[in-house]
C-alpha positions in Angstrom: 0.0 0.0 0.0 0.9 3.6 -0.4 0.1 5.5 2.8 0.1 9.3 3.2 0.5 10.8 6.6 -0.7 14.4 7.1 1.5 15.5 10.0 3.2 18.5 11.6 6.7 19.2 10.4 8.7 16.0 10.3 11.8 17.6 12.0 9.6 18.3 15.1 8.4 14.8 15.6 10.1 12.9 18.4 11.0 9.4 17.2 11.2 7.9 20.7 7.6 8.8 21.6 5.6 10.0 18.6 2.7 7.7 17.6 2.8 9.0 14.0 6.4 7.8 13.8 5.4 4.5 15.2 2.7 4.1 12.6 5.1 4.9 9.8 7.7 2.4 11.0 5.0 -0.3 11.4 3.8 0.5 7.8 7.4 0.1 6.4 7.9 -3.1 8.4 4.8 -4.5 6.8 6.1 -3.7 3.3 4.2 -0.5 2.6 5.5 2.8 1.2 5.2 5.9 3.4 4.7 9.5 2.3 4.3 12.6 4.4 2.8 16.1 3.8 1.7 19.0 6.0 -1.9 20.3 6.1 -0.8 23.6 4.7 0.4 21.8 1.5 -3.1 20.6 0.6 -4.6 22.3 -2.5 -7.4 21.8 -5.0 -6.9 21.9 -8.7 -9.7 21.2 -11.2 -11.8 19.8 -8.3 -9.2 17.3 -7.1 -7.2 17.6 -3.8 -3.4 17.5 -4.3 -0.4 17.9 -2.0 3.3 18.1 -2.3 4.1 14.7 -0.7 7.5 13.4 0.4 8.4 9.8 -0.1 10.2 8.7 3.1 12.9 6.2 3.9 11.8 5.4 7.5 14.3 4.0 9.9 14.4 2.6 13.4 17.0 4.9 15.0 16.9 8.5 16.1 17.8 9.7 12.6 14.5 8.2 11.7 13.7 9.5 8.2 15.2 10.6 4.9 13.2 12.3 2.2 13.7 10.4 -1.1 11.8 12.7 -3.3 9.0 15.3 -3.1 6.4 15.7 -5.8 2.8 16.5 -6.4 0.3 13.7 -5.8 -3.5 13.4 -6.0 -4.7 12.2 -2.6 -7.0 9.7 -4.2 -4.0 7.8 -5.5 -3.0 6.7 -2.0 -4.5 3.6 -0.4 -5.1 5.6 2.8 -4.5 9.2 4.0 -4.0 9.3 7.7 -4.7 12.8 9.2 -2.4 13.3 12.2 -2.1 17.1 12.5 -2.2 18.1 16.1 -4.8 20.6 17.5 -5.7 23.3 18.1 -8.8 22.7 16.0 -8.7 26.3 14.7 -9.7 27.8 11.3 -6.7 26.4 9.5 -7.4 22.9 10.9 -11.1 23.1 9.9 -10.2 24.3 6.4 -7.8 21.4 6.0 -10.7 19.0 6.9 -12.7 20.6 4.1 -9.9 20.0 1.6 -9.6 16.4 2.8 -13.4 16.1 2.4 -13.0 17.0 -1.3 -10.3 14.4 -1.5 -12.7 11.9 0.0 -15.3 12.8 -2.6 -12.6 12.2 -5.2 -12.3 8.6 -3.9 -9.6 9.0 -1.2 -9.8 7.0 2.0 -9.1 9.5 4.8 -8.6 8.4 8.4 -10.2 9.7 10.5 -12.9 10.9 8.1 -12.9 14.7 7.7 -16.5 15.0 8.8 -15.7 13.1 12.0 -12.9 15.6 12.8 -15.4 18.4 12.5 -18.4 16.8 14.1 -16.9 15.2 17.2 -15.2 17.8 19.3 -12.9 16.0 21.7 -14.3 17.5 24.8 -18.0 17.7 23.8 -18.2 14.1 22.4 -18.3 12.7 26.0 -21.8 14.2 26.3 -23.0 11.3 24.1 -22.3 9.0 27.1 -23.8 10.7 30.2 -23.6 7.6 32.4 -19.8 7.6 32.2 -19.0 11.3 32.9 -18.6 13.4 36.0 -20.9 16.4 36.5 -20.2 18.7 33.6 -21.1 22.2 32.5 -20.4 23.9 29.1 -20.9 27.6 28.8 -19.4 30.9 27.7 -21.0 32.6 30.8 -18.5 33.0 33.5 -21.3 33.4 36.0 -22.8 30.0 35.0 -19.4 28.4 35.5 -19.1 30.2 38.8 -22.4 28.7 39.9 -21.1 25.3 38.9 -18.0 25.9 41.0 -20.2 26.9 43.9 -22.2 23.7 43.6 -19.1 21.4 43.5 -16.4 23.4 45.3 -13.5 22.0 43.3 -13.6 21.9 39.4 -11.5 21.6 36.3 -12.0 24.2 33.5 -10.7 23.8 30.0 -11.0 25.2 26.5 -12.7 23.1 23.9 -10.1 23.1 21.1 -6.7 22.5 22.7 -4.6 19.5 23.5 -1.8 18.3 25.8 -3.3 20.0 28.9 -3.1 23.5 27.4 -5.4 26.0 29.1 -6.6 23.6 31.8 -7.0 25.0 35.3 -8.2 23.6 38.6 -10.4 26.1 40.5 -11.7 26.1 44.0 -13.8 28.7 45.8 -10.7 29.9 47.6 -8.9 30.7 44.4 -8.5 34.5 44.2 -7.8 34.3 40.5 -10.9 32.3 39.5 -12.8 35.3 38.0 -9.8 36.3 35.9 -9.2 32.8 34.7 -12.8 32.4 33.7 -12.8 35.7 31.9 -9.7 34.7 30.1 -10.8 31.3 29.0 -14.2 32.4 27.9 -12.8 35.5 26.1 -15.0 37.6 28.3 -18.1 35.6 27.5 -17.6 35.0 23.8 -16.3 31.4 23.9 -17.8 28.3 25.5 -15.5 26.3 27.8 -16.1 23.0 29.7 -16.2 22.7 33.5 -16.1 19.3 35.2 -16.1 18.3 38.9 -12.5 17.7 40.0 -11.7 14.0 40.2 -9.1 13.1 42.9 -8.4 9.9 41.1 -6.2 11.9 38.8 -3.4 11.1 41.3 -3.6 7.5 39.9 -3.3 8.7 36.4 -5.3 10.1 33.4 -5.8 6.8 31.5 -5.6 6.8 27.7 -7.6 3.9 26.1 -7.2 3.4 22.4 -9.9 2.2 19.9 -8.7 1.0 16.5 -11.4 0.4 13.9 -13.9 -0.6 16.6 -11.4 -2.8 18.5 -10.3 -2.0 22.1 -6.5 -2.1 22.7 -6.2 -4.2 25.9 -3.9 -1.9 27.7 -4.4 1.6 29.1 -1.7 4.2 29.4 -2.0 6.0 32.8 -0.5 9.5 32.6 0.5 10.3 36.2 0.9 14.0 37.1 4.2 15.2 38.4 4.3 16.5 42.0 2.3 19.7 42.4 0.6 19.4 39.0 -3.1 18.7 38.3 -2.7 17.6 34.7 -1.5 14.1 33.8 -0.7 14.9 30.1 2.7 13.8 29.0 3.1 17.2 27.4 2.6 18.7 30.9 5.3 16.5 32.5 3.3 13.5 33.4 4.9 10.0 33.5 3.5 7.1 31.6 2.5 3.7 33.1 0.9 1.0 30.9 -1.7 -1.1 32.8 -4.4 -3.6 32.0 -7.9 -2.2 31.6 -10.1 -2.3 34.7 -13.6 -3.6 34.5 -14.9 -0.1 34.4 -12.4 0.9 31.7 -13.5 -2.0 29.6 -17.2 -1.2 30.1 -16.5 2.4 28.9 -14.4 1.3 25.9 -16.6 -1.6 24.8 -19.6 0.7 24.9 -18.0 3.5 22.9 -16.1 1.2 20.4 -19.2 0.3 18.2 -20.4 3.9 18.4 -17.0 5.0 17.1 -17.0 2.5 14.3 -20.6 3.4 13.3 -19.5 7.0 13.1 -16.4 6.1 11.0 -14.0 7.1 13.7 -11.2 4.7 12.8 -8.9 5.8 15.7 -10.0 7.2 19.0 -8.2 7.8 22.3 -10.5 7.8 25.3 -9.4 9.6 28.4 -10.6 8.2 31.7 -9.9 9.4 35.2 -10.9 7.0 37.9 -14.3 5.7 36.7 -15.2 8.8 34.6 -14.8 9.4 30.9 -13.3 12.9 30.3 -12.5 13.1 26.6 -12.8 11.3 23.3 -9.8 12.2 21.2 -10.2 11.9 17.4 -7.5 14.2 16.0 -4.2 12.6 16.7 -4.5 10.2 19.7 -1.1 9.1 21.1 0.3 6.5 23.5 1.3 3.9 20.9 5.0 3.8 21.7 4.7 3.8 25.5 2.2 1.0 25.5 4.3 -1.1 23.1 7.5 -0.5 25.0 6.0 -1.5 28.4 3.8 -4.4 27.3 5.0 -5.7 24.0 1.6 -5.1 22.4 2.3 -3.7 19.0 -0.2 -0.9 18.8 1.1 0.6 15.6 1.2 -2.8 14.0 -2.5 -3.3 15.0 -3.3 0.1 13.5 -1.6 -0.7 10.1 -3.2 -4.2 10.0 -6.6 -2.6 10.5 -5.9 -0.3 7.5 -4.9 -3.4 5.5 -8.2 -5.1 6.3 -10.1 -2.1 5.3 -8.3 -1.9 2.0 -8.9 -5.6 1.3 -12.6 -5.0 2.1 -12.9 -2.3 -0.6 -11.2 -4.5 -3.1 -13.2 -7.6 -2.2 -16.5 -6.5 -0.8 
């Protein structure tokens, strides 16, 4: 197969931890050819989506790639196009999904589907599963969020479009900065944010559970906050510990997996704190390399094998 990865600049990807790098290495190991492009390189000519795509020689060491050649390709000529650009889900990101949607209309297979990336906000998607979530309020009204804080006494507030723990704050009634924080996050009442009751189980880790084409990866990656930190995100300094799914983790994952597949969400990363679902990540879920290194379960290999099965299904329906 020819696989195109839409990623952030290659030079900025960390080969020892980046899940996109793991996917590319697994693809090459299974005999496929790997290409890369950035979202900014997407363009439409005569109704077809193109991009300047680099053919990669992907390696196992720290010097993990070499560009063999770069030339213009129609996206429909790849066996799959894997969208792995990191949030924020801003105007540029949304425009890229529209260009990928045109490619899909042309016949390209895009994972995750562009419509999914637009329709399923990673924070708001949890509202489809109310029995799994902590008390939650979404509003641009700082007073409404303040009332939620008064009800619960200890909450987490976060923007709806960021990743890696960016913009997340823990607020209590005693915090003298709470009003300023809410004004800043809501852009003085112009932008909705999410508030959730604080979950003390964060001390045991913010668990990432991966779903691949409707299948549950049998290991969770607990991201454990560093001392003095509320956020478990690895980007915020958390440490990673792979662990088997608990009964509650599996209940959450096995409930969401068929919903994700029915909605053409090929890859999802569920975030679970204690017994509560906190996010459903669909843009560029991570954790592949840490799970594989600690358990031996080849997550990237599972991902590429699922793409292979889908390709075979289109050839032999």
